[in-house]
C-alpha positions in Angstrom: -39.1 3.6 7.1 -40.7 4.9 10.6 -42.8 2.9 12.7 -45.9 4.2 11.0 -45.0 3.1 7.9 -44.2 6.5 6.5 -40.8 7.6 4.7 -38.3 9.3 7.0 -38.1 13.1 7.7 -35.1 13.4 5.5 -37.2 12.5 2.5 -39.5 15.8 3.5 -42.8 15.5 1.5 -43.4 12.1 1.6 -43.4 12.1 5.3 -47.4 12.2 5.3 -48.6 9.5 3.1 -51.8 11.1 2.5 -50.0 14.4 0.9 -47.6 13.2 -1.6 -48.4 15.9 -4.3 -46.4 18.4 -2.3 -44.4 18.7 0.9 -46.1 19.0 4.3 -43.9 21.6 5.4 -42.2 23.9 2.8 -39.9 25.4 5.4 -38.7 21.8 6.5 -38.3 20.8 2.8 -36.3 23.7 2.3 -33.8 23.1 5.7 -33.8 19.2 4.5 -32.4 20.3 0.7 -30.1 23.0 2.6 -28.7 19.9 5.0 -28.1 17.8 1.6 -26.5 20.6 0.0 -24.1 20.9 3.0 -23.7 17.0 3.0 -22.8 17.2 -0.7 -20.2 20.1 -0.2 -18.7 18.4 2.7 -18.7 14.8 0.6 -17.0 16.6 -2.1 -14.2 18.1 0.2 -13.7 14.9 1.8 -13.1 13.2 -1.8 -10.7 16.3 -2.8 -8.9 15.7 0.4 -8.5 12.1 -0.1 -7.6 12.3 -3.8 -4.5 14.6 -2.3 -3.6 11.9 0.2 -3.9 9.3 -2.4 -1.5 11.1 -4.9 1.0 12.1 -2.4 1.2 8.3 -1.2 1.3 7.2 -4.8 4.4 9.5 -5.2 5.9 8.7 -2.2 5.8 5.0 -3.5 7.0 5.8 -6.8 10.0 7.6 -5.3 10.6 5.0 -3.0 10.8 2.1 -5.8 13.2 4.5 -8.0 15.6 5.1 -5.0 15.4 1.1 -3.7 18.6 -0.6 -3.6 18.3 -4.1 -5.3 18.8 -6.9 -2.3 21.9 -8.6 -2.1 22.0 -11.9 -3.0 22.0 -14.3 -0.5 25.2 -15.3 1.0 26.4 -18.9 0.1 26.4 -21.4 2.9 29.2 -23.9 3.1 32.5 -23.4 1.9 33.4 -20.0 0.6 35.5 -20.4 -2.7 39.0 -19.4 -2.9 40.3 -16.6 -4.9 43.4 -16.8 -7.4 46.0 -16.0 -5.2 44.8 -18.7 -2.8 44.9 -21.2 -5.2 48.4 -20.5 -6.3 49.6 -20.8 -2.7 47.8 -24.5 -2.1 49.1 -25.4 -5.5 52.6 -24.6 -4.5 52.2 -26.3 -0.8 50.5 -29.6 -2.4 53.6 -29.4 -4.9 56.1 -29.2 -2.0 54.0 -31.9 0.1 54.0 -34.3 -3.0 57.8 -33.9 -3.6 58.8 -34.7 0.0 56.5 -37.7 -0.1 58.3 -39.1 -3.4 61.6 -38.6 -2.1 60.3 -40.2 1.5 59.5 -43.5 -0.7 63.2 -43.6 -2.4 
């Protein structure tokens, strides 16, 4: 609303509260209508552009998710486990150790 209590010019014929039945200036109404058509056309163009951007981002997200490598399991902390060959070697070494200990006791 403007300062004198009337509606804004964008609403055309409501600009003069005494003449609500018809526009105060028909050319102004036509001009305002043309502006509204242009605004609506611009908004539809913007909407189409945003829909294309959203579609491309969704496609990018889909391709990124399908080619995503699953994360590596977290590395264990502390001692690492022995392989079977290492276990065999430790077993032989311990047998020699205990055999030498038994012979030392005799």
